[in-house]
N, C-alpha and C positions, 0 to 999 in steps of 0.2 A: 503494500500499501504506499510506504513511504515513498519508494521507488518511482511509483507511479504519479505522485505529486511531485516529487523532483524532476523527472522528466518532464511534466505538463508544465512547471514554472520554469524551467530551460527555454523549452521551445517557444512559451509566452512571451519571455524576457527578447529572445532572438528574433520574433515576428517584431517586438515593439522597437527595437532598436535600428531593424530594418525599415521599419516602416518610418523612423525619423530619418535614417540614411537616406532613402528613396523620396522623390518627387512624385506625388501619386495625384492623378486626376481622375475623376468620376466624371462620365457624361453617358448619353442613351437616347433612344429615341423607341418609337412604339406605333401602333394604328389599333384603334377600336372600329372596325367595319361590319355593317350587316350589309345583307343582299341576298336575292332571290328572282329565279326564273319568273316571267310572265310570258305566255303563250308557249308552251314549252313542247314542242313538237319533237325537239330532240333535247339530251344532256350533253352537252358538249364536253368533250373532256381536256383537260388543264385549268378550266373555270371554276368547279367544286360546290355548285351550287345547285339546288333543285327549285320544286315549287313552295317552298318554305323557307319562309326567313330564318337567314343562318347568321349568329352575330359570331361565331366561332373560326371559320373556315379560313379568314382571312386578319383576323387580329392577331397582334402578336406584341411581346415586350421584350426590352433588350437593354442591358448596362453594359457599359463598355469602360474598362478601365486601363489608364495607361502609365505606365512606371518609367519615369526617367533615374536608371540607375546610375550613369555619368554624363562626361559629356560625348561620349561614343557610341552608348548602347541603351536602349530602351526597349522594355516588354509592353506587349499588347493582349488584354485578354478580353472578348465579348462573349457573355453569358444572353443567350436567347431562348425565348419560351414562345413556341407558336401556338394558335389554338388549332390547327389542322393536325398538332399532335400532341393533343390534350395538355398543351401547356408547360409540356417535359421542359426541363432548362438543360440544354445542351451549349456545350464551348463552341461557338460558332467559329470565331476565329481565336486562336491561340499563338500568337508568335514573337519571336526575338528579332529586334533590329540593330542593324552597324552601319553607322554612319563613315561611310568613305570618305567623304567629300561633301562641302553644302548641297551638291548637286547630285548626290549618288548615294543609295542607300541599298545594303543588302537584307533581305529577311527571311529567317527561318523558322517552319512551324507550319500553322496551319491557316490557310488566308482564303480569300476567294481568288478563283481562278477566273481571271479576264477574256472569257469570251468574248462578250460583245462592251459595248462603249460603258455602259452602267453597270457591269459587273459589279465592280464593286460598291456601289450604292445602292442595287436593286432591292434590299429589304427596308431602305428609309425611302418611307414614304413620303416624307415632308420634303425629300431634296428634288422632286419631280412634281410636274402636275396634273397627271395622271392620278385616277383611284389607285392604282396600281400601274408597272409598267407594261407595253401591249405583250398581251400573252403569246402570241406567233412567235416572238423572239424570246422573251422570259418566260421560258414553261414554267419556270418553279421548281425543277427537278434536283435532286441532292447533290448530283455532281458538277455542282459550281464550285464547289469547295477541293483545295489541294493541299496534299500535305508533302512539303518541299522546301525549295530555294527559289527565292526569287531576287531580282535586280532592278532597280528603278533608276533610272536618268532624266532629269530635268534641267534644261539650258534653254538658251535664248536662239533664235535664228531669223536674222532678220529683226523686225519688230513685234515677231510673234514667238510663243511659249512652246516648245517642242517636247513632248514625254515619251519616254521609250519605257518597255516592260519587258522583262523576260523571265521566265518560270520554268523548270525542270522540280516533277515529283509524281504523283501516285495519288487515285482514288480507289477506296472500297466503300460499296455502300448497296442502298437497294432502289431500285426504280421501277415503280409498280410490283412490287412483292418478289421482284426478281433480283437475286444477286449480282452485281454489276462493278467490274473494274476496271480503271483505266491504269495502265501503266507505261511507263517511260515516256509522262507528257512533257512535250515541248512546245512550249507558247512563247508568242513574241508579237508586240504590237506597237504602235506609233500614235500618239493624237498630238496635231499641231492645232492651234488657237491662235487668231490673228484677229485681236478687236472685237467683231460681233457674229466672228467664224469661225465653225470649228469642224475637223477632219479626222476621221479615227479610221484606222486598217489592222487585222489582227490575223493571225495565223495559228493552230495548232494541230499537232500529230501525237497520236497516241497509240497505244497495243489496247483495245477491247475485248474483252470477255464478258458474258453473260454466264455466271458460273451456274446456275440454277434451270435456265429456260429450256437446256436440253434435254433433262428431264421430262419437261411437258410435252417436245416435241416427238418423242421418242412414243410418249403416252398417246398423244394423238396420233401417228403412224400405226401404233398396234391396233386402235379403237376403230381406223379407217379402214385398215387393209388387211388385220392380221387375221379377220372371218374369211377372206379369201384366201390365206395362206401364204402372204407376206410374212417376212419375221425378220428382224434386226439381231445383228452378233456383231461385237464388237465394233460399233459405229456403223457397220453396212447393211446394206437392205438387200434382201434376196428375194428374187420372185419364187412363187411356187415352185418352178422347175428346179429350185437350188443355184441359180445364178445370181451372182453378184450385179446389181442395175443401178446402185445409188450409195455414194459414202455422204453419211449425214454429217461430216465435219464440212460440206458445202452449205449447209444450212445453220449450223451453229454458228456462235461469234465467240470464238478462243483464239485470243491473243493476235487478233485481224487489225489490220491499219485502218485508222479513221482519221480523218482531216477535217475540220472545220475551218472555214476561212470567213471574215465579216468584214465588215464596212458600213460606214455612218457619216452624216454632217449633221450639224447643228447651227441654225442661224437666231439670232437674237437681236433686231434691230427694229428701233422707232417702235416698241410695242409686239410688234409683231412674231411670234416664236415657229420655227418651222425644225421638225427633226425627222430624222429618217434611218433605217436602219436594214441591210439587208444581210442575211447568212446562208451557207449552202454545207451541208456535211451529209456523210456517207460512211459506213464501215463496208472494206471490200472483203469479198469472199465470203459473204454470208449474207442470212436471210435480210437484212436492213438496205433499202434503198435510198437515192438519193433523197434528201428533204431540202427544201428551200423555202425560207421564213423571209418574211417583211415587214413593216409598216410605216406610215408615212403620217405624218401629223401637222396641221398647221394650225396656232392658237393666235390669241390676241389678249393683250395683258389689258384690263381696266380698273389702275388704281390697285385696289387691294384684290380684285379678282382676276382670275383668268380662264378664259373660253376655252378648249381644245375639240378640235374633231380629228378623230383617228380613224385611218382605215388600215387592213393590216391583214395577212392573208397567208398559210400554211400549204404547202403543196409537197405531194410525192411522187418520184417519178416511176413508173410500174415497167421495169423492162425483164423481169422475171428470169434473171442470170442464173440463178440457182435451180431452175428447171432445168438440168443437164442430162437427165436420168434417159438410158435407152428405151425405158417403159413410162408409157404414155398415162398409167395408173398414180405411179409415182409421181411424175410431173404434175399431174391434177391436184396430189396431196399437198406439194411444195407451193403450186400457187395460190390454192385455197388457205394453207397457212401465212403466207404471205399477205392474202387479202384481210385475212382476220385480223392482223396487225395493224396493218397500213391504212386499207381503205376506207375505213370510220374515221380518218384523223382530218382529209384536207378538208380546209375550210376559208371562210373569208370574214370578215366582221368589220362594221361603221359605227361609230359610237361618238357619242360628246360627253366631254368631262367639264366639271365646273369644279374649280379651285378657289376658296374665298379664306384668305389669311385673316383670321379672326383677331389676333394677338400675336406678339413674339413667341415661334417656337411652336405655335399652333394653327394649324390649317383644317377647314372642313373642305370635305370632297363629295361629289354627288356625280354618279354616271348613269347613262344609257347607251347600250349598246345592243345590235341585232346582230346575231350569229348565225351564218348561213353554212350547212353542211353542202360542200362541193358533190358529192356522189348522191345523195338522196333527195336534194333540192328542199329541204325542210329547215326550219329554223327555229330561233328560241330567242326571246327577247331577256338581258341583263338588266337590273338596275342594283346597282348598290350605292351605300352612303358611308359617311363615316369620317372620322377624325384623325388626322397622323400629327406626330408629335414630335419633338426632340428636346433634351434636357441637358 
């Protein structure tokens, strides 16, 4: 008992001395948002709402702690609780930074992976004029985080500011209840800002693996063709005559190369606001087809209010490269599997977003968006409302 009390006292003393030695700053952000689908012929993926008012899906709270250890080193921790995850607290960011020079910083640990222009700030609703960033590009998937190393360099070029970022690392988590890994992530981006104009370009390559979805594909194959005498052995599909007709590795994503590239522009001139982003990505030699996403918005600032019109689009390229079997029944299964994964996804949407800055650090948000499924020609109307804040 005495040893436990002694250890506790020593730990308290060490922490107290550390707090005194380090300069620690606290800040944070959050959103309280409700929404529902009106006239919901469809339930769009990525939006997270149905025909009942939901105040949980997009609400979140976060606390950021930044400790300056000395002139060169500082540590950052962001604890975040999302409503869609039952407000379980997670370490969203946790990294250590070293200042190589006033213009160049190295970071080590867990931080945002900048696929797109606003990846670093996409959780901070107060930082933009939408209820949330356009979903076609900012899908809200968990793999926007990387564990690794980043270098960031900012400098002046002419009369403008140039920011360069490069990252290397990996990610392991879940997407739609399927295990997903990105290894050997190499990312680079550049953003140039001149007065009221900014342009961004980025590229990312990695080895992608869906670690559990293969079992689902195998079960689907057995359900669809097993009764007709087809079988799987060691990842190879055999027809009723016992002839190997398909390698299931062509359908799985197992350390297959993936490539993202994106670009965007921002204009903020005489109260007119224009934003646009485009991105394309695919996983080679797997079930994943090429996906193209974009959004375009134009807005106007009225003193404390901003009104924005947003058009967004998500599209897939269906070339069925993986349907390469000599057996037509196997090819039909491969095409059906690809369709089930991707054909429900393509959509376009048009929306009006209203932001009103009620007070310092507090913004009210309201949105009305019509979402159109490009395959079924059905649509749904989305209404969201809420408060974004920083402190």
